[in-house]
C-alpha positions, 0 to 999 in steps of 0.5 A: 150672089143669087137672082132674087127668088131663084137660089141659083148663082147668076151665070153672068157673075160666075165663070164669066168668059172674056173673048172665049177665054175662061177665068182660070185660063186667063189667070194661067196666062197672066201667071205665065206672062209674069214668069216670062217677064221675071225671067227677063228681069232676073236674068238680065238686071238681077234679082236684087234690083228687079221690082215687082213693078218692073216685072209687071210692066214687062208682063203687061199687067198691073201689080194686082195681078202679080199678087193674084199669082205670087205673094212676094218677089221670092215666091215668084223667083222660087216658081221661075226656078222650079220651071227652069230646073224642071225644064232642064231635067226634062231636056236631060232625061229626054236626051238620055232616053234617045241616046244609044244604050252605051255609058259614053253616049249617054254621058255625052248626051246628058251633059250636052242637053244639060249644058246647052239648056243653060247656055242657049239662053244666058238668062236661064243660066243667070237665074239657075246658077247665080240669082237664086244663091243665098236668097234664103234658107228655102231657096238653098234647099231648093237648089240642093234638091236640084243638085242632088236630083242630077246626082241621082240621075248620074247614079242611075246612069252608071248602074243601068246595066245592073251587072255589079255595084259601083266602087265605094265612094262613087256617089261622092264622085258623082256629087263632086262632078255635078258640083264641078259642072255647076261651077264651070257653067257659073264661071263661063257665065261670069267670065263673059261667056267667052268659051264655046259651049261645046268645049264645056261639054267636051271637058265634062265628058272627059271628067266624067270618063276619068271618074268612071274609070277611077271608081270602076264604073263599067263602060 
């Protein structure tokens, strides 16, 4: 819209700021609030029963603003999963970077960061491990990419010294280990979170060490 005779946009109708917050920032803040509420709803009552209305109520916004950011619940779930899995990866890589350059230390640090990211907030664990399963082919592809990414991280860690190639089958072993860690956490969550997360880490470290020995990964 323009002022008569000027041909320029009316600044009062374009890019208006409320309380010093630009429109783009308000959209970002609403989206973040919706994702926070989705974590609470999907991570407690579950994706199947959580409605858009409940998510909006928790975020303190109307449904109009939900659709401003997400066309439907599944896209919201996908965005939340991408956020959580990205944070999980960042935490794991940060731990690997900070660890001593020893394979045992790297394994322990990476597994501890990965496991504690999920167990420190069971809502994260439920969304990442349970609620996204079987939702749609697209969501299954997302899950598969995340698991494969962690397999790549294991392989990168195992070959970090570059002294010699890994034995044949090492990647299959890494894939089985990542799947095993994933299911161990599912079992921990579904069994009432009775086991100490430190025990989960210790078991996983032992499994990785045993696999590394079998597949001739240099320590």
